[in-house]
N, CA, C and O atoms as a printed pandas DataFrame, in Angstrom:
     atom_number atom_name residue_name chain_id  residue_number  x_coord  y_coord  z_coord
0              1         N          VAL        A               1 -124.897 -132.961   73.416
1              2        CA          VAL        A               1 -123.427 -133.320   72.765
2              3         C          VAL        A               1 -123.194 -134.913   73.380
3              4         O          VAL        A               1 -123.846 -135.444   74.279
4              5         N          THR        A               2 -122.485 -135.276   72.898
5              6        CA          THR        A               2 -122.610 -137.392   72.928
6              7         C          THR        A               2 -121.381 -137.495   73.460
7              8         O          THR        A               2 -120.506 -136.629   73.493
8              9         N          LYS        A               3 -121.354 -138.650   73.898
9             10        CA          LYS        A               3 -119.903 -139.749   74.751
10            11         C          LYS        A               3 -118.714 -139.435   74.351
11            12         O          LYS        A               3 -117.673 -139.334   75.002
12            13         N          VAL        A               4 -118.987 -139.234   72.882
13            14        CA          VAL        A               4 -117.724 -139.167   72.222
14            15         C          VAL        A               4 -117.600 -137.724   71.299
15            16         O          VAL        A               4 -118.428 -137.272   70.508
16            17         N          ILE        A               5 -116.442 -137.243   71.636
17            18        CA          ILE        A               5 -116.202 -135.614   71.290
18            19         C          ILE        A               5 -115.035 -135.583   70.692
19            20         O          ILE        A               5 -114.037 -135.935   71.321
20            21         N          ALA        A               6 -114.932 -135.107   69.206
21            22        CA          ALA        A               6 -113.502 -134.432   68.520
22            23         C          ALA        A               6 -113.624 -133.116   68.226
23            24         O          ALA        A               6 -114.420 -132.233   67.905
24            25         N          MET        A               7 -111.849 -133.506   68.613
25            26        CA          MET        A               7 -111.528 -131.837   68.740
26            27         C          MET        A               7 -109.955 -131.378   68.098
27            28         O          MET        A               7 -108.843 -131.905   68.066
28            29         N          ASP        A               8 -110.511 -130.193   67.658
29            30        CA          ASP        A               8 -109.377 -129.569   66.454
30            31         C          ASP        A               8 -108.826 -128.147   66.780
31            32         O          ASP        A               8 -109.492 -127.122   66.635
32            33         N          CYS        A               9 -107.996 -128.175   67.073
33            34        CA          CYS        A               9 -107.038 -126.711   67.767
34            35         C          CYS        A               9 -106.109 -126.333   66.403
35            36         O          CYS        A               9 -105.468 -127.105   65.691
36            37         N          GLU        A              10 -106.241 -125.114   66.316
37            38        CA          GLU        A              10 -105.883 -124.136   65.151
38            39         C          GLU        A              10 -104.251 -123.224   66.035
39            40         O          GLU        A              10 -104.271 -122.822   67.198
40            41         N          PHE        A              11 -103.538 -123.157   65.481
41            42        CA          PHE        A              11 -102.347 -122.303   66.320
42            43         C          PHE        A              11 -101.452 -121.261   65.238
43            44         O          PHE        A              11 -100.827 -121.645   64.250
44            45         N          VAL        A              12 -101.572 -119.999   65.674
45            46        CA          VAL        A              12 -100.515 -118.981   65.186
46            47         C          VAL        A              12  -98.899 -118.950   65.528
47            48         O          VAL        A              12  -98.405 -119.625   66.432
48            49         N          GLY        A              13  -98.379 -118.333   64.931
49            50        CA          GLY        A              13  -96.937 -118.416   65.435
50            51         C          GLY        A              13  -96.461 -117.277   65.953
51            52         O          GLY        A              13  -96.617 -116.343   65.168
52            53         N          VAL        A              14  -95.796 -116.893   67.243
53            54        CA          VAL        A              14  -95.523 -115.912   68.168
54            55         C          VAL        A              14  -93.784 -115.791   68.138
55            56         O          VAL        A              14  -93.073 -116.765   67.889
56            57         N          GLY        A              15  -93.301 -114.550   68.408
57            58        CA          GLY        A              15  -91.844 -114.842   68.615
58            59         C          GLY        A              15  -91.054 -114.590   67.724
59            60         O          GLY        A              15  -91.569 -114.259   66.656
60            61         N          GLU        A              16  -89.913 -114.628   67.776
61            62        CA          GLU        A              16  -89.041 -114.807   65.734
62            63         C          GLU        A              16  -89.412 -115.248   65.603
63            64         O          GLU        A              16  -89.759 -116.204   66.296
64            65         N          ASP        A              17  -89.784 -114.869   64.244
65            66        CA          ASP        A              17  -89.912 -115.754   63.309
66            67         C          ASP        A              17  -91.102 -117.002   63.230
67            68         O          ASP        A              17  -91.004 -118.126   62.738
68            69         N          GLY        A              18  -91.995 -116.492   63.757
69            70        CA          GLY        A              18  -93.065 -117.090   64.319
70            71         C          GLY        A              18  -93.160 -118.559   64.817
71            72         O          GLY        A              18  -94.233 -119.151   64.938
72            73         N          VAL        A              19  -91.998 -119.070   65.083
73            74        CA          VAL        A              19  -91.511 -120.155   65.509
74            75         C          VAL        A              19  -92.495 -120.870   67.117
75            76         O          VAL        A              19  -92.842 -122.050   67.168
76            77         N          GLU        A              20  -92.672 -120.235   67.830
77            78        CA          GLU        A              20  -93.505 -120.650   69.204
78            79         C          GLU        A              20  -94.925 -120.653   68.758
79            80         O          GLU        A              20  -95.217 -119.816   67.903
80            81         N          SER        A              21  -96.065 -121.626   69.285
81            82        CA          SER        A              21  -97.237 -121.244   69.279
82            83         C          SER        A              21  -98.293 -120.872   70.059
83            84         O          SER        A              21  -98.226 -121.227   71.236
84            85         N          ILE        A              22  -99.058 -120.376   69.785
85            86        CA          ILE        A              22 -100.439 -119.932   70.322
86            87         C          ILE        A              22 -101.952 -120.143   69.888
87            88         O          ILE        A              22 -102.285 -120.010   68.710
88            89         N          LEU        A              23 -102.696 -120.419   70.714
89            90        CA          LEU        A              23 -104.055 -121.215   69.986
90            91         C          LEU        A              23 -104.887 -120.186   69.833
91            92         O          LEU        A              23 -105.321 -119.457   70.725
92            93         N          ALA        A              24 -105.161 -120.121   68.390
93            94        CA          ALA        A              24 -106.383 -119.416   67.872
94            95         C          ALA        A              24 -106.992 -119.869   67.937
95            96         O          ALA        A              24 -107.606 -119.215   68.780
96            97         N          ARG        A              25 -107.784 -120.952   67.676
97            98        CA          ARG        A              25 -109.116 -121.625   67.366
98            99         C          ARG        A              25 -109.550 -122.975   68.026
99           100         O          ARG        A              25 -108.666 -123.821   67.889
100          101         N          ALA        A              26 -110.269 -123.272   68.466
101          102        CA          ALA        A              26 -111.103 -124.546   69.169
102          103         C          ALA        A              26 -111.770 -124.605   68.610
103          104         O          ALA        A              26 -112.299 -123.565   68.216
104          105         N          SER        A              27 -112.359 -126.217   68.044
105          106        CA          SER        A              27 -113.254 -126.185   67.358
106          107         C          SER        A              27 -113.411 -128.273   67.939
107          108         O          SER        A              27 -112.593 -129.187   68.041
108          109         N          LEU        A              28 -114.884 -128.145   68.159
109          110        CA          LEU        A              28 -115.175 -129.420   68.746
110          111         C          LEU        A              28 -116.509 -130.106   67.991
111          112         O          LEU        A              28 -117.518 -129.427   67.801
112          113         N          VAL        A              29 -116.426 -131.520   67.575
113          114        CA          VAL        A              29 -117.570 -131.661   67.373
114          115         C          VAL        A              29 -117.832 -133.180   67.685
115          116         O          VAL        A              29 -116.992 -134.071   67.813
116          117         N          ASN        A              30 -119.211 -133.257   67.776
117          118        CA          ASN        A              30 -120.116 -134.599   68.357
118          119         C          ASN        A              30 -119.515 -135.945   67.653
119          120         O          ASN        A              30 -118.493 -135.959   66.967
120          121         N          SER        A              31 -120.294 -137.014   67.933
121          122        CA          SER        A              31 -120.108 -138.330   66.940
122          123         C          SER        A              31 -120.719 -138.331   65.729
123          124         O          SER        A              31 -120.383 -139.027   64.770
124          125         N          HIS        A              32 -121.753 -137.433   65.774
125          126        CA          HIS        A              32 -122.542 -137.225   64.053
126          127         C          HIS        A              32 -121.846 -136.178   63.581
127          128         O          HIS        A              32 -122.495 -135.265   63.069
128          129         N          GLY        A              33 -120.924 -136.112   63.622
129          130        CA          GLY        A              33 -120.015 -134.675   63.307
130          131         C          GLY        A              33 -120.840 -133.594   63.198
131          132         O          GLY        A              33 -121.071 -133.023   62.132
132          133         N          HIS        A              34 -121.271 -133.306   64.202
133          134        CA          HIS        A              34 -122.424 -131.724   64.008
134          135         C          HIS        A              34 -121.141 -130.928   65.225
135          136         O          HIS        A              34 -120.774 -131.415   66.294
136          137         N          CYS        A              35 -120.818 -129.981   64.779
137          138        CA          CYS        A              35 -120.251 -128.690   65.498
138          139         C          CYS        A              35 -120.842 -128.148   66.892
139          140         O          CYS        A              35 -121.772 -127.348   66.793
140          141         N          VAL        A              36 -120.397 -128.503   68.195
141          142        CA          VAL        A              36 -120.824 -128.545   69.358
142          143         C          VAL        A              36 -120.016 -127.466   70.095
143          144         O          VAL        A              36 -120.230 -127.284   71.293
144          145         N          TYR        A              37 -118.872 -126.565   69.271
145          146        CA          TYR        A              37 -118.149 -125.014   69.723
146          147         C          TYR        A              37 -117.143 -125.377   68.698
147          148         O          TYR        A              37 -116.834 -126.420   68.122
148          149         N          ASP        A              38 -116.706 -124.030   68.673
149          150        CA          ASP        A              38 -115.801 -123.567   67.290
150          151         C          ASP        A              38 -115.841 -121.668   67.344
151          152         O          ASP        A              38 -116.522 -120.889   66.677
152          153         N          LYS        A              39 -114.734 -121.386   68.504
153          154        CA          LYS        A              39 -114.316 -120.174   68.820
154          155         C          LYS        A              39 -112.694 -119.841   68.447
155          156         O          LYS        A              39 -111.790 -120.619   68.753
156          157         N          PHE        A              40 -112.443 -118.381   67.638
157          158        CA          PHE        A              40 -111.613 -118.117   67.872
158          159         C          PHE        A              40 -110.914 -117.193   69.100
159          160         O          PHE        A              40 -111.587 -116.452   69.817
160          161         N          VAL        A              41 -109.664 -117.335   69.207
161          162        CA          VAL        A              41 -108.957 -116.651   70.992
162          163         C          VAL        A              41 -108.576 -115.824   70.074
163          164         O          VAL        A              41 -108.419 -115.921   68.857
164          165         N          LYS        A              42 -108.400 -114.672   71.133
165          166        CA          LYS        A              42 -107.732 -113.794   71.518
166          167         C          LYS        A              42 -106.144 -113.952   71.192
167          168         O          LYS        A              42 -105.664 -115.027   71.552
168          169         N          ALA        A              43 -105.428 -113.202   70.679
169          170        CA          ALA        A              43 -104.026 -113.604   71.070
170          171         C          ALA        A              43 -103.191 -112.590   72.338
171          172         O          ALA        A              43 -103.132 -111.389   72.604
172          173         N          THR        A              44 -102.706 -113.685   72.815
173          174        CA          THR        A              44 -102.001 -112.900   74.251
174          175         C          THR        A              44 -100.458 -111.974   74.232
175          176         O          THR        A              44  -99.775 -111.331   75.029
176          177         N          GLU        A              45 -100.433 -112.336   72.927
177          178        CA          GLU        A              45  -99.075 -111.687   72.708
178          179         C          GLU        A              45  -98.703 -111.659   71.125
179          180         O          GLU        A              45  -98.862 -112.696   70.480
180          181         N          PRO        A              46  -98.193 -110.445   70.469
181          182        CA          PRO        A              46  -98.243 -110.357   68.841
182          183         C          PRO        A              46  -97.928 -111.285   68.777
183          184         O          PRO        A              46  -97.217 -112.008   69.475
184          185         N          VAL        A              47  -98.878 -111.469   67.140
185          186        CA          VAL        A              47  -98.303 -112.851   66.328
186          187         C          VAL        A              47  -97.415 -112.515   65.371
187          188         O          VAL        A              47  -97.610 -111.341   65.057
188          189         N          THR        A              48  -97.028 -112.726   65.106
189          190        CA          THR        A              48  -95.490 -112.723   63.578
190          191         C          THR        A              48  -95.992 -113.964   62.517
191          192         O          THR        A              48  -95.348 -114.029   61.470
192          193         N          ASP        A              49  -96.878 -114.759   62.673
193          194        CA          ASP        A              49  -97.206 -115.407   61.640
194          195         C          ASP        A              49  -98.622 -116.286   61.739
195          196         O          ASP        A              49  -98.790 -117.298   62.420
196          197         N          TYR        A              50  -99.567 -115.645   60.899
197          198        CA          TYR        A              50 -100.501 -116.320   61.312
198          199         C          TYR        A              50 -100.718 -117.628   60.554
199          200         O          TYR        A              50 -101.856 -118.096   60.596
200          201         N          ARG        A              51  -99.698 -118.334   59.809
201          202        CA          ARG        A              51  -99.797 -119.453   58.910
202          203         C          ARG        A              51 -101.279 -119.345   58.706
203          204         O          ARG        A              51 -101.986 -119.765   59.623
204          205         N          THR        A              52 -101.800 -118.890   57.737
205          206        CA          THR        A              52 -103.319 -118.968   56.879
206          207         C          THR        A              52 -103.625 -119.953   56.224
207          208         O          THR        A              52 -104.708 -120.536   56.162
208          209         N          ALA        A              53 -102.089 -120.285   55.412
209          210        CA          ALA        A              53 -102.276 -121.241   54.135
210          211         C          ALA        A              53 -102.901 -122.306   55.177
211          212         O          ALA        A              53 -103.989 -122.807   54.892
212          213         N          VAL        A              54 -102.301 -122.637   56.276
213          214        CA          VAL        A              54 -102.247 -124.099   57.020
214          215         C          VAL        A              54 -103.866 -123.989   57.724
215          216         O          VAL        A              54 -104.803 -124.676   57.317
216          217         N          SER        A              55 -103.986 -122.844   59.008
217          218        CA          SER        A              55 -104.577 -122.885   60.070
218          219         C          SER        A              55 -105.876 -122.483   60.042
219          220         O          SER        A              55 -106.849 -122.710   60.761
220          221         N          GLY        A              56 -105.576 -121.447   58.467
221          222        CA          GLY        A              56 -106.707 -120.517   58.123
222          223         C          GLY        A              56 -107.370 -118.940   58.971
223          224         O          GLY        A              56 -108.218 -118.118   58.622
224          225         N          VAL        A              57 -106.640 -119.046   59.992
225          226        CA          VAL        A              57 -107.067 -117.408   60.694
226          227         C          VAL        A              57 -106.201 -116.637   60.135
227          228         O          VAL        A              57 -104.989 -116.712   59.934
228          229         N          ARG        A              58 -107.497 -115.428   59.781
229          230        CA          ARG        A              58 -106.894 -114.603   59.771
230          231         C          ARG        A              58 -106.712 -113.565   60.760
231          232         O          ARG        A              58 -107.127 -114.127   61.774
232          233         N          GLU        A              59 -106.276 -112.157   61.177
233          234        CA          GLU        A              59 -106.015 -111.198   61.776
234          235         C          GLU        A              59 -107.115 -110.994   62.260
235          236         O          GLU        A              59 -107.417 -111.250   63.426
236          237         N          GLU        A              60 -107.880 -110.484   61.378
237          238        CA          GLU        A              60 -109.272 -110.062   61.936
238          239         C          GLU        A              60 -110.274 -111.327   62.627
239          240         O          GLU        A              60 -111.234 -111.121   63.368
240          241         N          ASP        A              61 -109.810 -112.577   62.203
241          242        CA          ASP        A              61 -110.462 -113.390   63.380
242          243         C          ASP        A              61 -110.226 -113.685   64.773
243          244         O          ASP        A              61 -111.017 -114.107   65.618
244          245         N          MET        A              62 -108.914 -113.369   64.876
245          246        CA          MET        A              62 -108.371 -113.622   66.463
246          247         C          MET        A              62 -108.610 -111.897   66.887
247          248         O          MET        A              62 -107.966 -111.515   67.864
248          249         N          LEU        A              63 -109.258 -111.154   66.378
249          250        CA          LEU        A              63 -109.525 -109.859   66.812
250          251         C          LEU        A              63 -110.631 -109.462   67.820
251          252         O          LEU        A              63 -110.697 -108.621   68.717
252          253         N          ARG        A              64 -111.765 -110.723   67.150
253          254        CA          ARG        A              64 -113.049 -110.984   67.661
254          255         C          ARG        A              64 -112.987 -111.925   68.509
255          256         O          ARG        A              64 -114.004 -112.194   69.147
256          257         N          GLY        A              65 -111.947 -112.555   68.694
257          258        CA          GLY        A              65 -112.196 -113.495   69.580
258          259         C          GLY        A              65 -112.127 -113.452   70.657
259          260         O          GLY        A              65 -111.899 -112.325   71.098
260          261         N          GLU        A              66 -112.298 -114.781   71.857
261          262        CA          GLU        A              66 -112.752 -114.857   73.123
262          263         C          GLU        A              66 -111.518 -115.064   73.710
263          264         O          GLU        A              66 -110.575 -115.528   73.070
264          265         N          GLU        A              67 -111.442 -114.729   74.983
265          266        CA          GLU        A              67 -110.023 -114.473   75.671
266          267         C          GLU        A              67 -109.908 -116.076   75.899
267          268         O          GLU        A              67 -110.796 -116.904   76.098
268          269         N          PHE        A              68 -108.491 -116.221   75.797
269          270        CA          PHE        A              68 -107.989 -117.739   76.316
270          271         C          PHE        A              68 -108.678 -118.210   77.364
271          272         O          PHE        A              68 -109.172 -119.320   77.165
272          273         N          SER        A              69 -108.916 -117.631   78.639
273          274        CA          SER        A              69 -109.424 -118.443   79.375
274          275         C          SER        A              69 -110.866 -118.680   79.816
275          276         O          SER        A              69 -111.325 -119.401   80.702
276          277         N          VAL        A              70 -111.343 -118.006   79.093
277          278        CA          VAL        A              70 -112.597 -118.111   78.470
278          279         C          VAL        A              70 -113.078 -119.658   77.936
279          280         O          VAL        A              70 -113.912 -120.502   78.262
280          281         N          VAL        A              71 -111.931 -119.473   76.828
281          282        CA          VAL        A              71 -112.316 -120.925   75.922
282          283         C          VAL        A              71 -112.097 -121.964   76.759
283          284         O          VAL        A              71 -112.992 -122.778   76.986
284          285         N          GLN        A              72 -110.501 -122.080   77.488
285          286        CA          GLN        A              72 -109.969 -122.776   78.040
286          287         C          GLN        A              72 -110.980 -123.699   78.726
287          288         O          GLN        A              72 -111.054 -124.925   78.649
288          289         N          GLN        A              73 -111.996 -122.557   79.642
289          290        CA          GLN        A              73 -112.698 -123.327   80.769
290          291         C          GLN        A              73 -114.204 -123.727   79.727
291          292         O          GLN        A              73 -114.758 -124.784   80.028
292          293         N          GLU        A              74 -114.551 -123.266   79.069
293          294        CA          GLU        A              74 -115.626 -123.839   78.360
294          295         C          GLU        A              74 -115.604 -125.309   77.247
295          296         O          GLU        A              74 -116.508 -126.076   76.917
296          297         N          VAL        A              75 -113.878 -125.245   76.823
297          298        CA          VAL        A              75 -113.705 -126.526   76.147
298          299         C          VAL        A              75 -113.468 -127.584   77.454
299          300         O          VAL        A              75 -114.218 -128.558   77.518
300          301         N          ALA        A              76 -112.626 -127.432   78.300
301          302        CA          ALA        A              76 -112.890 -128.272   79.337
302          303         C          ALA        A              76 -113.837 -129.010   79.617
303          304         O          ALA        A              76 -114.124 -130.194   79.443
304          305         N          ASP        A              77 -114.520 -127.672   80.325
305          306        CA          ASP        A              77 -116.230 -128.249   80.439
306          307         C          ASP        A              77 -117.059 -129.229   79.580
307          308         O          ASP        A              77 -117.766 -130.050   80.166
308          309         N          LEU        A              78 -117.025 -129.200   78.324
309          310        CA          LEU        A              78 -117.345 -129.726   77.068
310          311         C          LEU        A              78 -116.696 -131.443   77.475
311          312         O          LEU        A              78 -117.336 -132.439   77.811
312          313         N          ILE        A              79 -115.419 -131.290   77.307
313          314        CA          ILE        A              79 -114.609 -132.840   77.167
314          315         C          ILE        A              79 -114.916 -133.538   78.401
315          316         O          ILE        A              79 -114.990 -134.760   78.529
316          317         N          LYS        A              80 -115.116 -132.517   79.443
317          318        CA          LYS        A              80 -115.317 -133.750   81.149
318          319         C          LYS        A              80 -115.994 -135.053   80.645
319          320         O          LYS        A              80 -117.085 -135.010   80.075
320          321         N          GLY        A              81 -115.273 -136.300   80.884
321          322        CA          GLY        A              81 -116.194 -137.204   81.321
322          323         C          GLY        A              81 -116.459 -138.385   79.704
323          324         O          GLY        A              81 -116.930 -139.512   79.553
324          325         N          LYS        A              82 -115.667 -137.018   78.481
325          326        CA          LYS        A              82 -116.358 -137.369   77.364
326          327         C          LYS        A              82 -115.001 -138.335   76.729
327          328         O          LYS        A              82 -114.006 -138.363   77.453
328          329         N          LEU        A              83 -114.950 -139.025   75.561
329          330        CA          LEU        A              83 -113.850 -140.168   75.174
330          331         C          LEU        A              83 -113.702 -139.274   73.806
331          332         O          LEU        A              83 -114.450 -139.226   72.830
332          333         N          LEU        A              84 -112.334 -138.504   74.108
333          334        CA          LEU        A              84 -111.805 -137.521   73.302
334          335         C          LEU        A              84 -110.469 -137.786   72.314
335          336         O          LEU        A              84 -109.307 -138.069   72.608
336          337         N          VAL        A              85 -111.180 -137.556   70.914
337          338        CA          VAL        A              85 -110.765 -137.916   69.489
338          339         C          VAL        A              85 -109.946 -136.696   68.925
339          340         O          VAL        A              85 -110.180 -135.516   69.190
340          341         N          GLY        A              86 -109.122 -137.085   68.248
341          342        CA          GLY        A              86 -108.171 -135.740   67.703
342          343         C          GLY        A              86 -107.144 -136.708   66.845
343          344         O          GLY        A              86 -106.873 -137.882   67.096
344          345         N          HIS        A              87 -106.622 -135.855   65.711
345          346        CA          HIS        A              87 -105.222 -135.842   65.195
346          347         C          HIS        A              87 -104.188 -135.550   65.497
347          348         O          HIS        A              87 -103.883 -134.548   64.849
348          349         N          ALA        A              88 -102.991 -136.005   66.485
349          350        CA          ALA        A              88 -101.756 -135.096   66.954
350          351         C          ALA        A              88 -102.020 -134.040   68.363
351          352         O          ALA        A              88 -101.528 -132.971   68.723
352          353         N          ILE        A              89 -103.221 -135.107   68.999
353          354        CA          ILE        A              89 -103.883 -134.272   69.945
354          355         C          ILE        A              89 -102.989 -133.869   71.092
355          356         O          ILE        A              89 -103.378 -132.982   71.852
356          357         N          MET        A              90 -102.033 -134.345   71.243
357          358        CA          MET        A              90 -101.009 -133.978   72.076
358          359         C          MET        A              90 -100.441 -132.479   71.840
359          360         O          MET        A              90  -99.695 -131.891   72.624
360          361         N          ASN        A              91 -100.836 -132.073   70.857
361          362        CA          ASN        A              91 -100.422 -130.973   70.002
362          363         C          ASN        A              91 -101.305 -129.222   70.652
363          364         O          ASN        A              91 -100.952 -128.058   70.844
364          365         N          ASP        A              92 -102.578 -130.057   70.773
365          366        CA          ASP        A              92 -104.299 -129.306   70.913
366          367         C          ASP        A              92 -104.336 -129.273   72.537
367          368         O          ASP        A              92 -104.982 -128.376   73.078
368          369         N          LEU        A              93 -103.544 -130.389   73.443
369          370        CA          LEU        A              93 -104.039 -130.207   74.900
370          371         C          LEU        A              93 -102.819 -129.612   75.420
371          372         O          LEU        A              93 -102.748 -129.285   76.604
């Protein structure tokens, strides 16, 4: 893992009309563009909009996903002390 990490997260919609978002996938690459982390997350509540056209996430991806708390801890460990790069990263954190 390099000192610079880029992160992107994908979200799916929950609640009425799928307006609220929950994490569906977390992906990290190092400064060489090599994937160092890529996991789907099990839904913590019923998903009403997978937003597949934008997110690429399908129901079966999330069914085989990891628990949110595990992904949260693993990502936190990977980015600790690193320069974090991302687009609209305030949404991903």
